[in-house]
C-alpha positions as a printed Julia matrix, in Angstrom:
112×3 Matrix{Float64}:
 -20.35  -50.78   -3.39
 -21.94  -47.56   -1.0
 -18.84  -47.15    0.36
 -17.11  -46.42   -2.98
 -19.84  -44.1    -4.02
 -19.31  -42.59   -0.61
 -15.61  -41.96   -1.37
 -16.39  -40.69   -5.37
 -18.74  -37.63   -3.66
 -16.0   -37.06   -0.9
 -13.1   -36.96   -3.4
 -15.32  -35.07   -6.07
 -16.35  -32.97   -3.49
 -12.66  -32.03   -2.32
 -11.14  -31.7    -5.58
 -14.34  -29.32   -7.1
 -13.38  -26.9    -3.85
  -9.31  -27.11   -4.07
 -10.49  -25.69   -7.68
 -12.18  -23.07   -6.65
  -8.82  -20.99   -4.98
  -6.74  -21.95   -7.82
  -8.73  -20.14  -10.24
  -9.2   -17.25   -7.8
  -5.32  -16.91   -7.71
  -4.98  -17.08  -10.72
  -7.91  -14.29  -10.98
  -6.24  -12.04   -8.81
  -2.45  -12.84  -10.1
  -3.98  -11.46  -13.58
  -5.54   -8.7   -11.62
  -1.83   -7.37  -10.4
  -0.31   -7.88  -13.81
  -2.73   -5.41  -15.36
  -2.47   -3.15  -12.7
   1.23   -3.08  -13.61
   0.85   -2.6   -16.91
  -1.13    0.49  -16.79
   1.35    1.87  -14.52
   0.18    1.64  -10.62
   3.54    1.3    -9.22
   4.19    5.06  -10.67
   0.95    6.51   -8.59
   0.67    6.56   -4.77
  -2.68    5.0    -3.93
  -2.96    2.86   -6.81
   0.88    1.5    -5.79
  -0.68    1.09   -2.0
  -3.54   -1.21   -3.17
  -1.25   -3.05   -5.39
   1.52   -3.69   -2.89
  -1.67   -5.18   -0.83
  -2.61   -7.24   -3.5
   1.02   -8.8    -3.84
   0.61   -9.41   -0.11
  -2.96  -10.8     0.13
  -2.05  -13.17   -2.59
   1.25  -14.02   -0.37
  -0.91  -14.64    2.48
  -3.54  -16.88    0.18
  -0.92  -19.19   -0.49
   0.43  -19.58    3.14
  -3.02  -20.29    3.95
  -3.64  -22.95    0.96
  -0.49  -24.35    2.19
  -1.92  -24.65    6.06
  -5.28  -26.3     4.34
  -7.42  -23.28    5.16
  -8.8   -22.82    1.68
 -11.62  -21.16    3.33
  -9.6   -18.05    4.74
  -7.16  -18.14    1.09
 -10.61  -17.92   -1.06
 -11.42  -14.78    0.89
  -8.0   -13.53    1.26
  -8.0   -14.12   -2.9
 -10.75  -12.26   -3.38
  -9.56   -8.91   -1.28
  -6.48   -9.72   -3.39
  -8.49   -9.0    -6.46
 -10.44   -6.32   -5.25
  -7.45   -4.52   -4.33
  -5.4    -5.35   -7.51
  -8.71   -4.0    -9.39
  -8.56   -0.4    -7.15
  -4.94   -0.02   -8.05
  -5.88   -0.41  -11.41
  -8.89    2.15  -11.53
  -7.1     4.48   -9.55
  -3.94    4.52  -11.88
  -6.19    4.99  -15.04
  -8.14    7.52  -13.17
  -4.54    9.55  -12.34
  -3.87    9.18  -16.1
  -7.05   10.78  -17.12
  -6.77   13.39  -14.69
  -3.09   14.13  -16.47
  -4.63   14.35  -19.85
  -7.21   16.63  -19.01
  -4.48   19.33  -17.27
  -2.69   18.78  -20.37
  -5.45   19.66  -22.52
  -6.54   22.36  -20.29
  -3.08   23.69  -20.52
  -3.15   23.23  -24.29
  -6.71   25.23  -24.29
  -5.27   28.08  -22.26
  -2.31   28.62  -24.08
  -3.69   28.94  -27.48
  -6.29   31.34  -25.93
  -3.69   33.57  -24.83
  -2.39   33.48  -28.49
C-alpha cells in the first residue's frame, strides 16, 4: 500500500512540473503574438528582442525534448520577457512618432 501511495505522489509531482513549462510556453508564445500585433518587426530594437524571444522558445522546446525542464523553464522566462520588451519598444516608437507628428502640426498651425 505504501508503494502505491509513493508512486501516486511521484506521478503527481512529475505531472505538475511538466505543466509549468507548458503553461510558460503558452505565455511566451502569446507575448510573441502580441508583439507581432503591435508591429514590433518594424522597430529595429523591438525586432531584435522579438527574434531573441522566438529563438529562446525554440531553445526551450529543444531542452524539453532533452528532458531538461528546469533549463527550459528559465529559457521560457527569458522568451516572455524579451517579447514583452519588444512590445514595449514598439509601442514607445509609435508614441514618439505620434508626438512628433502632433508637434509638426502645432508648428504648422502657428506659422499660419
